[in-house]
BABA-699953 format. One record per residue: y, x, z of N, C-alpha, C in turn; residue in one letter. Coordinates in steps of 0.02 Angstrom, whole numbers, always signed. Each point is the difference from the previous one (the first is absolute). Layout:
BABA-699953
{n.y->Y | n.x->X | n.z->Z | ca.y->Y | ca.x->X | ca.z->Z | c.y->Y | c.x->X | c.z->Z | rest->A}
...
***
This chain:
BABA-699953
{n.y->+1630 | n.x->+758 | n.z->+493 | ca.y->-8 | ca.x->-41 | ca.z->+59 | c.y->-64 | c.x->-41 | c.z->-4 | rest->S}
{n.y->-20 | n.x->-22 | n.z->-61 | ca.y->-62 | ca.x->-35 | ca.z->-9 | c.y->-60 | c.x->+43 | c.z->+17 | rest->G}
{n.y->+5 | n.x->+66 | n.z->-17 | ca.y->-54 | ca.x->+47 | ca.z->+15 | c.y->-7 | c.x->+7 | c.z->+75 | rest->H}
{n.y->+56 | n.x->+5 | n.z->+35 | ca.y->-1 | ca.x->+6 | ca.z->+73 | c.y->-32 | c.x->-61 | c.z->+31 | rest->L}
{n.y->+17 | n.x->-59 | n.z->-25 | ca.y->-28 | ca.x->-61 | ca.z->+25 | c.y->-76 | c.x->-1 | c.z->-8 | rest->N}
{n.y->-24 | n.x->+22 | n.z->-58 | ca.y->-72 | ca.x->+4 | ca.z->-12 | c.y->-33 | c.x->+51 | c.z->+46 | rest->E}
{n.y->+35 | n.x->+55 | n.z->+13 | ca.y->-26 | ca.x->+51 | ca.z->+45 | c.y->-4 | c.x->-27 | c.z->+72 | rest->E}
{n.y->+50 | n.x->-37 | n.z->+21 | ca.y->+0 | ca.x->-30 | ca.z->+66 | c.y->-57 | c.x->-51 | c.z->+6 | rest->V}
{n.y->-10 | n.x->-39 | n.z->-52 | ca.y->-55 | ca.x->-49 | ca.z->+1 | c.y->-67 | c.x->+35 | c.z->+4 | rest->K}
{n.y->-8 | n.x->+55 | n.z->-38 | ca.y->-63 | ca.x->+38 | ca.z->+2 | c.y->-12 | c.x->+29 | c.z->+69 | rest->A}
{n.y->+53 | n.x->+25 | n.z->+32 | ca.y->-6 | ca.x->+27 | ca.z->+68 | c.y->-19 | c.x->-56 | c.z->+49 | rest->D}
{n.y->+30 | n.x->-58 | n.z->-8 | ca.y->-16 | ca.x->-57 | ca.z->+43 | c.y->-74 | c.x->-19 | c.z->-8 | rest->F}
{n.y->-23 | n.x->-5 | n.z->-62 | ca.y->-69 | ca.x->-19 | ca.z->-12 | c.y->-49 | c.x->+52 | c.z->+28 | rest->L}
{n.y->+18 | n.x->+64 | n.z->-5 | ca.y->-42 | ca.x->+53 | ca.z->+30 | c.y->-4 | c.x->-9 | c.z->+75 | rest->A}
{n.y->+57 | n.x->-15 | n.z->+32 | ca.y->+1 | ca.x->-12 | ca.z->+72 | c.y->-41 | c.x->-63 | c.z->+17 | rest->E}
{n.y->+5 | n.x->-50 | n.z->-41 | ca.y->-38 | ca.x->-62 | ca.z->+10 | c.y->-75 | c.x->+14 | c.z->-1 | rest->L}
{n.y->-23 | n.x->+37 | n.z->-49 | ca.y->-72 | ca.x->+16 | ca.z->-4 | c.y->-22 | c.x->+44 | c.z->+59 | rest->Y}
{n.y->+43 | n.x->+45 | n.z->+21 | ca.y->-15 | ca.x->+42 | ca.z->+59 | c.y->-8 | c.x->-44 | c.z->+61 | rest->L}
{n.y->+48 | n.x->-46 | n.z->+10 | ca.y->-3 | ca.x->-44 | ca.z->+58 | c.y->-63 | c.x->-44 | c.z->-2 | rest->M}
{n.y->-19 | n.x->-23 | n.z->-59 | ca.y->-62 | ca.x->-40 | ca.z->-6 | c.y->-60 | c.x->+42 | c.z->+22 | rest->K}
{n.y->-2 | n.x->+63 | n.z->-19 | ca.y->-57 | ca.x->+42 | ca.z->+16 | c.y->-3 | c.x->+17 | c.z->+75 | rest->S}
{n.y->+57 | n.x->-3 | n.z->+34 | ca.y->+3 | ca.x->+15 | ca.z->+72 | c.y->+1 | c.x->-62 | c.z->+43 | rest->L}
{n.y->-7 | n.x->-58 | n.z->-29 | ca.y->+11 | ca.x->-62 | ca.z->+36 | c.y->-45 | c.x->-11 | c.z->+60 | rest->S}
{n.y->-58 | n.x->+30 | n.z->+0 | ca.y->-46 | ca.x->-11 | ca.z->+56 | c.y->+5 | c.x->+54 | c.z->+54 | rest->S}
{n.y->+43 | n.x->+49 | n.z->-9 | ca.y->+7 | ca.x->+54 | ca.z->+50 | c.y->+38 | c.x->-26 | c.z->+60 | rest->H}
{n.y->-27 | n.x->+9 | n.z->+59 | ca.y->+30 | ca.x->-28 | ca.z->+61 | c.y->+67 | c.x->+31 | c.z->+19 | rest->R}
{n.y->+16 | n.x->+58 | n.z->-27 | ca.y->+63 | ca.x->+34 | ca.z->+17 | c.y->+53 | c.x->-5 | c.z->-54 | rest->N}
{n.y->-11 | n.x->-44 | n.z->-48 | ca.y->+48 | ca.x->-9 | ca.z->-55 | c.y->+24 | c.x->-72 | c.z->+1 | rest->V}
{n.y->+65 | n.x->-10 | n.z->-6 | ca.y->+28 | ca.x->-67 | ca.z->-2 | c.y->-32 | c.x->-39 | c.z->-58 | rest->V}
{n.y->-19 | n.x->-61 | n.z->+14 | ca.y->-35 | ca.x->-41 | ca.z->-50 | c.y->+47 | c.x->-26 | c.z->-54 | rest->A}
{n.y->-26 | n.x->-2 | n.z->-61 | ca.y->+36 | ca.x->-32 | ca.z->-54 | c.y->-34 | c.x->-68 | c.z->-12 | rest->M}
{n.y->+39 | n.x->-53 | n.z->+4 | ca.y->-28 | ca.x->-68 | ca.z->-6 | c.y->+2 | c.x->-26 | c.z->-71 | rest->Y}
{n.y->+45 | n.x->+25 | n.z->-41 | ca.y->+3 | ca.x->-25 | ca.z->-68 | c.y->+56 | c.x->+33 | c.z->-39 | rest->G}
{n.y->+4 | n.x->-17 | n.z->-64 | ca.y->+52 | ca.x->+29 | ca.z->-42 | c.y->+18 | c.x->-49 | c.z->-56 | rest->S}
{n.y->+59 | n.x->+8 | n.z->-28 | ca.y->+23 | ca.x->-39 | ca.z->-57 | c.y->+27 | c.x->+49 | c.z->-52 | rest->C}
{n.y->-33 | n.x->+3 | n.z->-58 | ca.y->+21 | ca.x->+46 | ca.z->-52 | c.y->+9 | c.x->-35 | c.z->-67 | rest->T}
{n.y->+3 | n.x->-66 | n.z->+0 | ca.y->+6 | ca.x->-38 | ca.z->-62 | c.y->+69 | c.x->+5 | c.z->-31 | rest->G}
{n.y->+51 | n.x->+11 | n.z->+41 | ca.y->+69 | ca.x->+6 | ca.z->-24 | c.y->+40 | c.x->+39 | c.z->+51 | rest->Q}
{n.y->+58 | n.x->+23 | n.z->-20 | ca.y->+45 | ca.x->+36 | ca.z->+46 | c.y->+30 | c.x->-49 | c.z->+49 | rest->D}
{n.y->+11 | n.x->+19 | n.z->+61 | ca.y->-20 | ca.x->+64 | ca.z->+29 | c.y->-74 | c.x->-1 | c.z->+21 | rest->P}
{n.y->-32 | n.x->+58 | n.z->-6 | ca.y->-68 | ca.x->+7 | ca.z->+25 | c.y->+3 | c.x->-2 | c.z->+76 | rest->Y}
{n.y->-49 | n.x->-31 | n.z->+31 | ca.y->+0 | ca.x->-8 | ca.z->+73 | c.y->-68 | c.x->+19 | c.z->+29 | rest->L}
{n.y->+2 | n.x->+25 | n.z->+62 | ca.y->-61 | ca.x->+16 | ca.z->+36 | c.y->+9 | c.x->-30 | c.z->+70 | rest->M}
{n.y->-47 | n.x->-41 | n.z->+22 | ca.y->+3 | ca.x->-31 | ca.z->+66 | c.y->-42 | c.x->+42 | c.z->+47 | rest->L}
{n.y->+33 | n.x->+28 | n.z->+51 | ca.y->-32 | ca.x->+46 | ca.z->+47 | c.y->-2 | c.x->-29 | c.z->+70 | rest->M}
{n.y->-48 | n.x->+24 | n.z->+39 | ca.y->-4 | ca.x->-16 | ca.z->+71 | c.y->+63 | c.x->+26 | c.z->+34 | rest->E}
{n.y->+27 | n.x->-38 | n.z->+48 | ca.y->+58 | ca.x->+22 | ca.z->+38 | c.y->-21 | c.x->+52 | c.z->+51 | rest->F}
{n.y->+33 | n.x->+57 | n.z->-1 | ca.y->-15 | ca.x->+55 | ca.z->+47 | c.y->+47 | c.x->-8 | c.z->+60 | rest->A}
{n.y->-25 | n.x->-31 | n.z->+53 | ca.y->+40 | ca.x->-17 | ca.z->+59 | c.y->+36 | c.x->+61 | c.z->+28 | rest->V}
{n.y->-34 | n.x->+57 | n.z->+0 | ca.y->+29 | ca.x->+60 | ca.z->+31 | c.y->+33 | c.x->+46 | c.z->-51 | rest->H}
{n.y->+10 | n.x->-23 | n.z->-61 | ca.y->+34 | ca.x->+41 | ca.z->-50 | c.y->-49 | c.x->+45 | c.z->-37 | rest->G}
{n.y->+28 | n.x->+46 | n.z->-39 | ca.y->-41 | ca.x->+44 | ca.z->-40 | c.y->-15 | c.x->+66 | c.z->+36 | rest->D}
{n.y->-52 | n.x->+34 | n.z->-23 | ca.y->-22 | ca.x->+63 | ca.z->+31 | c.y->+54 | c.x->+54 | c.z->-5 | rest->L}
{n.y->+33 | n.x->+5 | n.z->-57 | ca.y->+51 | ca.x->+52 | ca.z->-8 | c.y->+55 | c.x->-8 | c.z->+52 | rest->K}
{n.y->+24 | n.x->-61 | n.z->+10 | ca.y->+53 | ca.x->-12 | ca.z->+50 | c.y->-25 | c.x->+16 | c.z->+70 | rest->S}
{n.y->-62 | n.x->-18 | n.z->+15 | ca.y->-29 | ca.x->+15 | ca.z->+65 | c.y->-1 | c.x->+75 | c.z->+13 | rest->H}
{n.y->-23 | n.x->+38 | n.z->-49 | ca.y->-2 | ca.x->+73 | ca.z->+7 | c.y->+69 | c.x->+30 | c.z->+5 | rest->L}
{n.y->+49 | n.x->-27 | n.z->-37 | ca.y->+69 | ca.x->+25 | ca.z->+4 | c.y->+29 | c.x->-14 | c.z->+69 | rest->M}
{n.y->-14 | n.x->-60 | n.z->+28 | ca.y->+24 | ca.x->-16 | ca.z->+67 | c.y->-31 | c.x->+46 | c.z->+52 | rest->N}
{n.y->-63 | n.x->+16 | n.z->-7 | ca.y->-32 | ca.x->+47 | ca.z->+46 | c.y->+35 | c.x->+68 | c.z->-3 | rest->L}
{n.y->+15 | n.x->+22 | n.z->-61 | ca.y->+33 | ca.x->+65 | ca.z->-8 | c.y->+69 | c.x->+0 | c.z->+33 | rest->R}
{n.y->+38 | n.x->-54 | n.z->-11 | ca.y->+67 | ca.x->-5 | ca.z->+28 | c.y->-1 | c.x->+1 | c.z->+77 | rest->E}
{n.y->-52 | n.x->-30 | n.z->+29 | ca.y->-6 | ca.x->-1 | ca.z->+73 | c.y->-34 | c.x->+62 | c.z->+27 | rest->R}
{n.y->-20 | n.x->+46 | n.z->-44 | ca.y->-32 | ca.x->+61 | ca.z->+21 | c.y->-73 | c.x->-11 | c.z->+20 | rest->G}
{n.y->-29 | n.x->-55 | n.z->-21 | ca.y->-69 | ca.x->-16 | ca.z->+18 | c.y->-48 | c.x->+10 | c.z->-57 | rest->E}
{n.y->+22 | n.x->+33 | n.z->-53 | ca.y->-43 | ca.x->+8 | ca.z->-58 | c.y->-51 | c.x->+55 | c.z->+12 | rest->N}
{n.y->-59 | n.x->-20 | n.z->+17 | ca.y->-55 | ca.x->+45 | ca.z->+13 | c.y->-37 | c.x->+11 | c.z->-67 | rest->D}
{n.y->-7 | n.x->+63 | n.z->-19 | ca.y->-32 | ca.x->+15 | ca.z->-64 | c.y->-70 | c.x->-29 | c.z->-4 | rest->S}
{n.y->-36 | n.x->+2 | n.z->+55 | ca.y->-68 | ca.x->-28 | ca.z->+0 | c.y->+2 | c.x->-75 | c.z->-11 | rest->Q}
{n.y->+47 | n.x->-34 | n.z->+31 | ca.y->+7 | ca.x->-72 | ca.z->-10 | c.y->+16 | c.x->-16 | c.z->-72 | rest->E}
{n.y->+44 | n.x->+39 | n.z->-31 | ca.y->+17 | ca.x->-11 | ca.z->-70 | c.y->-61 | c.x->+8 | c.z->-45 | rest->T}
{n.y->-40 | n.x->+50 | n.z->+13 | ca.y->-61 | ca.x->+11 | ca.z->-39 | c.y->-48 | c.x->-58 | c.z->+9 | rest->V}
{n.y->-7 | n.x->-24 | n.z->+61 | ca.y->-44 | ca.x->-57 | ca.z->+14 | c.y->+23 | c.x->-62 | c.z->-38 | rest->V}
{n.y->+66 | n.x->-14 | n.z->+1 | ca.y->+27 | ca.x->-57 | ca.z->-38 | c.y->-17 | c.x->+8 | c.z->-74 | rest->Y}
{n.y->+11 | n.x->+59 | n.z->-26 | ca.y->-10 | ca.x->+12 | ca.z->-71 | c.y->-73 | c.x->-7 | c.z->-20 | rest->T}
{n.y->-45 | n.x->+25 | n.z->+41 | ca.y->-72 | ca.x->-4 | ca.z->-15 | c.y->-23 | c.x->-73 | c.z->-3 | rest->I}
{n.y->+28 | n.x->-42 | n.z->+43 | ca.y->-23 | ca.x->-69 | ca.z->+4 | c.y->+31 | c.x->-46 | c.z->-52 | rest->H}
{n.y->+42 | n.x->+27 | n.z->-42 | ca.y->+31 | ca.x->-42 | ca.z->-52 | c.y->-45 | c.x->-5 | c.z->-60 | rest->I}
***
């Protein structure tokens, strides 16, 4: 279980560094800060008023409005 905890922490830190590298991209939710000095590790993110992209695309599919071209456009701009 200690190994898993270290693996989870390593994954979190990798995500943290990725978010830092994408912080200036206009189509990526902003990361404002992080706390990694002790458990639990935390990441403070911009609030996405309209939810996440995956949920949006799933809702389009459920309503039958999922246009393949639109999906590609969303993906390209991320």
